[in-house]
C-alpha positions as CSV (number, residue, x, y, z in Angstrom):
1,M,0.1,-0.1,-0.3
2,E,1.3,3.4,-1.1
3,A,2.3,5.9,2.1
4,P,0.1,9.1,1.8
5,D,1.7,11.9,1.2
6,F,2.0,14.9,3.2
7,T,3.6,18.4,4.2
8,L,3.5,19.6,7.8
9,P,5.7,22.4,9.5
10,A,9.0,20.0,11.3
11,S,11.0,21.0,14.4
12,N,13.7,22.4,12.3
13,G,11.7,25.1,11.3
14,E,10.9,23.8,7.8
15,N,7.8,22.0,5.9
16,V,8.8,18.7,5.5
17,A,6.9,16.3,2.8
18,L,7.0,12.7,2.8
19,S,8.0,12.0,-0.6
20,Q,11.2,13.9,0.5
21,F,12.4,10.6,1.8
22,R,12.1,8.5,-1.4
23,G,14.9,6.4,-1.7
24,K,14.9,6.1,2.4
25,Y,13.5,3.7,4.8
26,V,11.3,5.9,7.1
27,V,10.2,5.1,10.0
28,L,6.7,7.1,10.7
29,Y,5.4,7.5,14.1
30,F,2.4,8.8,15.2
31,Y,2.2,9.7,19.4
32,P,-0.2,11.4,21.9
33,K,1.3,14.2,23.3
34,D,4.7,16.0,23.7
35,M,6.7,15.3,27.7
36,T,3.3,12.6,28.6
37,P,5.2,9.3,30.2
38,G,4.5,7.0,27.7
39,C,5.4,9.3,24.8
40,T,8.6,10.6,26.0
41,T,9.9,6.6,26.4
42,E,9.2,5.6,23.1
43,S,10.5,9.0,21.5
44,C,13.8,8.5,23.8
45,D,13.7,4.8,22.8
46,F,14.6,6.1,19.0
47,R,16.7,8.3,20.7
48,D,18.7,5.8,22.1
49,H,18.6,3.4,18.6
50,H,18.6,6.6,16.2
51,E,22.3,5.5,14.7
52,V,21.6,2.1,14.0
53,F,18.5,3.5,12.4
54,E,20.9,5.8,10.2
55,E,22.8,2.8,9.8
56,L,20.0,0.9,7.8
57,G,19.3,3.8,5.8
58,A,16.4,5.0,8.2
59,V,15.0,8.2,8.3
60,V,12.7,7.9,11.6
61,I,10.0,11.0,11.7
62,G,7.4,12.0,14.8
63,I,3.8,12.8,14.0
64,S,2.0,14.6,16.8
65,P,-0.8,17.0,17.4
66,D,1.4,19.1,19.2
67,S,3.1,22.8,18.1
68,I,6.1,23.3,16.9
69,V,6.8,25.1,20.0
70,R,5.8,22.4,22.0
71,H,8.2,20.0,20.1
72,K,11.2,22.1,19.9
73,K,11.2,22.3,23.8
74,F,10.3,18.4,23.8
75,I,13.5,17.9,21.5
76,E,15.5,20.1,24.0
77,K,14.8,18.4,27.0
78,H,15.0,14.9,25.6
79,R,18.0,15.3,23.0
80,L,15.9,14.2,20.2
81,P,18.0,13.7,17.3
82,F,15.5,13.3,14.7
83,L,12.5,15.8,13.6
84,L,8.9,16.0,15.1
85,L,6.2,17.0,12.8
86,A,3.1,19.4,13.9
87,D,-0.2,17.6,12.9
88,E,-2.0,20.2,14.3
89,K,-5.2,20.1,12.2
90,Q,-5.1,16.0,12.4
91,D,-4.6,15.3,8.5
92,V,-2.0,12.9,8.6
93,A,-3.6,11.7,11.1
94,K,-6.7,10.8,9.6
95,A,-5.1,9.8,6.1
96,Y,-3.5,7.3,8.0
97,D,-6.2,6.0,10.1
98,V,-4.9,6.5,13.9
99,W,-7.0,9.5,14.7
100,K,-9.4,7.6,16.9
101,L,-12.1,7.9,19.5
102,K,-10.7,7.4,22.9
103,K,-11.9,6.3,26.3
104,N,-10.1,7.7,29.1
105,F,-11.2,7.4,32.5
106,G,-15.3,7.2,31.3
107,K,-14.3,10.2,29.2
108,E,-14.6,9.9,25.3
109,Y,-12.8,12.4,23.2
110,M,-10.2,12.3,19.7
111,G,-6.7,11.8,19.7
112,I,-3.8,9.9,18.5
113,E,-4.0,6.2,18.2
114,R,-0.1,5.4,18.9
115,S,1.1,3.9,15.9
116,T,4.4,3.1,13.6
117,F,5.1,2.8,9.8
118,L,7.6,1.5,8.0
119,I,7.8,2.9,4.9
120,D,10.0,1.4,1.8
121,P,12.5,4.0,-0.4
122,N,9.4,3.7,-2.9
123,G,6.8,4.9,-0.5
124,Q,5.0,1.5,0.3
125,I,4.3,0.9,3.5
126,V,5.7,-2.7,4.2
127,K,4.8,-2.6,7.7
128,E,2.4,-1.1,10.2
129,W,1.9,-1.5,14.4
130,R,-1.9,0.0,15.5
131,K,-2.4,0.2,19.4
132,V,1.5,0.1,20.1
133,K,2.7,-0.9,23.5
134,V,5.5,1.2,24.2
135,N,7.8,-1.2,25.8
136,G,9.8,-3.2,23.6
137,H,7.9,-2.0,20.2
138,V,11.3,0.4,18.9
139,E,13.4,-2.9,19.0
140,E,10.1,-4.8,16.9
141,V,10.5,-1.7,14.4
142,L,14.6,-2.1,14.2
143,N,13.9,-5.8,13.4
144,A,11.5,-5.4,10.7
145,L,13.8,-2.8,8.8
146,K,16.8,-4.9,9.2
147,E,14.3,-7.8,8.0
148,A,13.4,-5.5,5.0
149,V,16.5,-3.9,4.4
150,G,18.2,-7.5,4.0
151,S,15.3,-8.4,1.7
152,N,16.1,-5.6,-0.7
153,K,19.3,-6.5,-1.3
Protein backbone atom coordinates (compact mmCIF):
# COMPACT_ATOMS: atom_id res chain seq x y z
CA MET A 1 0.00 0.00 0.00
CA GLU A 2 1.30 3.45 -0.87
CA ALA A 3 1.98 5.73 2.10
CA PRO A 4 -0.17 8.88 1.90
CA ASP A 5 2.11 11.81 1.08
CA PHE A 6 1.92 14.96 3.19
CA THR A 7 3.70 18.19 4.01
CA LEU A 8 3.83 19.45 7.60
CA PRO A 9 5.77 22.05 9.59
CA ALA A 10 8.82 20.44 11.19
CA SER A 11 10.86 21.11 14.30
CA ASN A 12 13.77 22.36 12.12
CA GLY A 13 11.66 25.35 10.99
CA GLU A 14 10.98 23.95 7.52
CA ASN A 15 7.98 22.34 5.89
CA VAL A 16 8.78 18.67 5.37
CA ALA A 17 7.14 16.35 2.85
CA LEU A 18 7.21 12.58 3.08
CA SER A 19 8.14 12.45 -0.61
CA GLN A 20 11.48 14.18 0.22
CA PHE A 21 12.65 10.88 1.70
CA ARG A 22 12.12 8.71 -1.39
CA GLY A 23 15.11 6.42 -1.74
CA LYS A 24 15.31 5.85 2.03
CA TYR A 25 13.33 3.84 4.51
CA VAL A 26 11.12 5.98 6.76
CA VAL A 27 9.99 5.06 10.25
CA LEU A 28 6.94 7.25 10.77
CA TYR A 29 5.60 7.15 14.29
CA PHE A 30 2.45 8.86 15.50
CA TYR A 31 2.19 9.60 19.20
CA PRO A 32 -0.45 11.40 21.30
CA LYS A 33 1.41 14.18 23.13
CA ASP A 34 4.84 15.64 23.87
CA MET A 35 6.12 15.41 27.45
CA THR A 36 3.76 12.61 28.54
CA PRO A 37 5.30 9.47 30.08
CA GLY A 38 4.58 6.93 27.30
CA CYS A 39 5.43 9.34 24.49
CA THR A 40 8.65 10.39 26.22
CA THR A 41 9.70 6.75 26.69
CA GLU A 42 8.90 5.90 23.05
CA SER A 43 10.71 8.96 21.68
CA CYS A 44 13.76 8.34 23.88
CA ASP A 45 13.82 4.68 22.73
CA PHE A 46 13.92 5.89 19.11
CA ARG A 47 16.66 8.34 20.16
CA ASP A 48 18.71 5.60 21.81
CA HIS A 49 18.55 3.44 18.65
CA HIS A 50 18.87 6.34 16.21
CA GLU A 51 22.39 5.47 15.02
CA VAL A 52 21.31 1.93 14.10
CA PHE A 53 18.34 3.25 12.12
CA GLU A 54 20.67 5.64 10.29
CA GLU A 55 23.19 2.87 9.55
CA LEU A 56 20.35 0.89 7.95
CA GLY A 57 19.49 3.90 5.77
CA ALA A 58 16.30 4.84 7.61
CA VAL A 59 14.93 8.20 8.70
CA VAL A 60 12.88 8.40 11.91
CA ILE A 61 10.07 10.99 11.99
CA GLY A 62 7.64 11.62 14.85
CA ILE A 63 4.20 13.19 14.36
CA SER A 64 1.76 14.49 16.96
CA PRO A 65 -0.89 17.23 17.10
CA ASP A 66 1.44 19.37 19.27
CA SER A 67 2.72 22.75 18.08
CA ILE A 68 6.25 23.33 16.78
CA VAL A 69 7.03 25.36 19.93
CA ARG A 70 6.11 22.38 22.10
CA HIS A 71 8.05 20.00 19.82
CA LYS A 72 11.18 22.15 20.16
CA LYS A 73 10.95 22.03 23.97
CA PHE A 74 10.46 18.24 23.83
CA ILE A 75 13.50 17.85 21.53
CA GLU A 76 15.69 20.07 23.72
CA LYS A 77 14.67 18.41 26.97
CA HIS A 78 15.32 14.86 25.66
CA ARG A 79 18.00 15.58 23.00
CA LEU A 80 15.97 13.96 20.22
CA PRO A 81 18.08 13.68 17.04
CA PHE A 82 15.19 13.42 14.56
CA LEU A 83 12.42 15.64 13.22
CA LEU A 84 9.07 16.04 14.92
CA LEU A 85 6.22 17.25 12.73
CA ALA A 86 3.21 19.27 13.89
CA ASP A 87 -0.11 17.83 12.67
CA GLU A 88 -2.23 20.43 14.47
CA LYS A 89 -5.28 19.91 12.21
CA GLN A 90 -4.86 16.10 12.37
CA ASP A 91 -5.05 15.83 8.56
CA VAL A 92 -2.12 13.40 8.36
CA ALA A 93 -3.35 11.39 11.37
CA LYS A 94 -6.69 11.02 9.57
CA ALA A 95 -4.97 10.03 6.29
CA TYR A 96 -3.16 7.24 8.16
CA ASP A 97 -6.33 6.36 10.10
CA VAL A 98 -4.76 6.93 13.52
CA TRP A 99 -7.13 9.72 14.68
CA LYS A 100 -9.52 7.69 16.82
CA LEU A 101 -12.18 7.94 19.48
CA LYS A 102 -10.45 7.20 22.77
CA LYS A 103 -11.81 6.50 26.24
CA ASN A 104 -10.04 7.41 29.45
CA PHE A 105 -11.52 7.47 32.94
CA GLY A 106 -15.05 7.41 31.50
CA LYS A 107 -14.42 10.33 29.14
CA GLU A 108 -14.54 10.02 25.36
CA TYR A 109 -12.40 12.22 23.14
CA MET A 110 -10.62 12.18 19.80
CA GLY A 111 -6.88 11.58 19.83
CA ILE A 112 -3.91 9.81 18.27
CA GLU A 113 -3.80 6.03 18.48
CA ARG A 114 -0.09 5.33 18.99
CA SER A 115 1.00 3.81 15.66
CA THR A 116 4.16 3.30 13.60
CA PHE A 117 4.58 2.78 9.87
CA LEU A 118 7.65 1.40 8.10
CA ILE A 119 7.79 2.90 4.61
CA ASP A 120 10.17 1.56 1.97
CA PRO A 121 12.35 3.64 -0.40
CA ASN A 122 9.55 3.56 -3.02
CA GLY A 123 6.98 5.06 -0.65
CA GLN A 124 5.16 1.79 0.11
CA ILE A 125 4.06 0.87 3.63
CA VAL A 126 5.78 -2.46 4.29
CA LYS A 127 4.69 -2.87 7.92
CA GLU A 128 2.42 -1.09 10.37
CA TRP A 129 1.93 -1.28 14.10
CA ARG A 130 -1.31 0.02 15.60
CA LYS A 131 -2.30 0.42 19.26
CA VAL A 132 1.39 0.30 20.07
CA LYS A 133 2.59 -0.74 23.50
CA VAL A 134 5.77 1.23 24.16
CA ASN A 135 7.92 -1.44 25.84
CA GLY A 136 9.93 -3.33 23.23
CA HIS A 137 8.30 -1.49 20.33
CA VAL A 138 11.41 0.21 18.94
CA GLU A 139 13.24 -3.15 18.89
CA GLU A 140 10.32 -4.65 16.90
CA VAL A 141 10.53 -1.81 14.38
CA LEU A 142 14.30 -2.21 14.13
CA ASN A 143 13.96 -5.96 13.50
CA ALA A 144 11.37 -5.35 10.76
CA LEU A 145 13.66 -2.75 9.18
CA LYS A 146 16.62 -5.15 9.24
CA GLU A 147 14.43 -7.79 7.58
CA ALA A 148 13.21 -5.33 4.91
CA VAL A 149 16.72 -4.06 4.18
CA GLY A 150 18.05 -7.62 4.00
CA SER A 151 15.36 -8.71 1.54
CA ASN A 152 16.08 -5.72 -0.71
CA LYS A 153 19.79 -6.38 -1.14
